[in-house]
N, C-alpha and C positions, 0 to 999 in steps of 0.2 A: 777547713777540716785537717787535722794532723793525724797522720798514721805513722806509728812506729812498728816497723816490721823486720823480720829477719828470715832468710832462707837458710835452712840447715842442710840443703842438698846442693853441694858445689856444682854438680852437672846441671841440675835444674836451673840454677842461677846463671850459669854460662849460656844455656840455651835461651833463657829469657833476654839476656843482654844481646845476644846475637840477633834475635828476633827484633829487638828494639832498634838496633843499629841499621839493619838491612831493610826492614819493612816499615819502620816507625809505627809499630803496633802500640796501643795503650799499654802502660806499665802493668796494669792488673787485668790484662785480657785473659790470662789463664789462672784467675783466682780460684783458690779452693772453695768449693761450694759450702763448706762449713763456716766460712766467714759471714756470709749473708744469714745463714742459719743462726749463728751466734748472735748477730745483731738483732734478730727477731726475738730470740730468747730474752736478751737483755731488755728490750722494748717491753715485752710482756711482763717481765719481773718488775721493772721500774714503775710501769703503769699500774700494776696491782698494788704495789706498795704505796704509791702516791694516793690512790683512791682510798685505801684502808686508813692511811695517816690523816687525810682530809677528813674522813668521817670521824675518826677518833677525836681529832682536835676540835671539830664542831661539837661534839657530844661532851667532851670533859677536859679540853685544853691539853697542853703539852704533857701533863702527868698521865692522861689516858693514852696518849700516843706512844709512851714507852712500851706498853703491852704489844703494839704492832711490831716494833723492831726486836723485841725480846722473843715473842712467840710466833707471830704471823710470818715474818721474813724467813726464818729457818724453814718453816713449813712449806712456804712457796718455793724456796730453793730446792727442797727435797722432792717436791712434786715435779718440778721442772727437770730435775736431774733424772728422775725415773721416766718420765715422758719421752725424753730425747736421748737418753743413753749417754750422757755427758755429765761431768761434775760441774755443777753450777753453784758458786758461792759469792759471798761479799768479803772483801778483806781491806786491810788498811795498815799503814805504818804505825798508826795509834789506835788500837782496837779498843772497843768497849767490852766485847765478849771475847775472852781468850780462846774460844772455839774458832775464831776467825783470824787467828795469826797467819801471816803470810808465809808461803814457802820462799826460799832464797830467790828463785827467778821472779817471783811476784814482788819482792822487795826491790829488786833492781828496776823493774818496770815502774813501780810506784815512785821511786825516786826520779825516773826520767819524767814521769807525769808532772811532778812537783817542779822540776826544772824548766818544763815547757809550758807551764800553765799560763804564763803571761803571752806566750805567742799564740795560744789556742783561739783567742777572740771568742766568738760564739759557736765555733766548731767543736765537736767532740775530740778528746784525746783517746786514741785507740791503739792497741798493740795486738799484732797477730803473728804466729810463727808456726810453720810446718816443720816437724821434727823428722830426723832420719828414719825413726821407727814408725813414722805414719801418724803419730799423735799431732794433734793441732791445738794450740793454745791461743786464747783470746782474752783481752782485758779492756775494759772501757771505764774511764775515770768518772767518779761521782763527785761533782762539784758541790759545795755547800750552798744551799739556797737560803733565802732569807728566813723561811720558816724553820729551817734546821737548827738555827742558833738558839732556839727556845730550849733544846736538850743538849746541843753541841757547842754553844758559844761560851764565852768567858764569864758571863754573868747570868747563870741560870737561876730561876727562882728557888726559894727554900724548899717547897714542896717536891719540885723535880729534883733537886739535889739530894733530898732525903731518900727518894725512891731509887735513884741511880746509885747511891751508896749502898743501899740495901741489896739491890739486884746485881750490881757490878762492882764488887769491892776492889777490883784491880783496873777500873776504868781509866783510859787514857784519852778518850775521845771527846775532850772538852777543849775550849779555847780557840775554836775555829771562827772565822769571819766569812761573811758571804763572799763567794768566789773561790775560797780555798779548796784544794783538792782533798776531800775527806777520806777518800778510799777508792775502791773500784770493784766492779762486777768482774767475775773471772770465770771462764768456761774452759774446761779441758776435755777434748774428745779423745777417747781411747784409740789404741793402735788400729789403723786401717778402718776406722768407723767413719761413716758419713752421715749427713742429715737424715733423720728418721729411718735409719736402717735398723 
């Protein structure tokens, strides 16, 4: 499992280093509780999407699954955002929906994910950061699965291509191969917020 992390609080960073040096405490002994909450939110988001996509693919193939990513995914993200009081989204360096364009900091993390994809093995690529103002940011990479290439691969069927062109005239999310990092889930907790507060 690869974690990309940054501490934006120099004092906290020095305290953690001192604790590690003098008492050999685990590196993440004082983890922000929002990290585990973020992981749980992503797990719920991914699980719901996978279930919906599986059902759609079974009922009507890849063309039917386009509706899930177009309509269901944003609704799930919105519902999770309201429930937890955090901004929950999906983003990518090559978006299909321009509403999912990454912020500058997300671009930086996504590029790091791409660079480290070969090192990840079977473990997830994650990023988390506590900001000086108390905001907390988390991202988890979305690898391209075998079923994903039906709509995100380089050789999509004619009916899928026609629907994608119709719904996403600025689509850049094609040409992926299984295992490529296709994007990431992203969660931003507001200032001084914690899980379920």
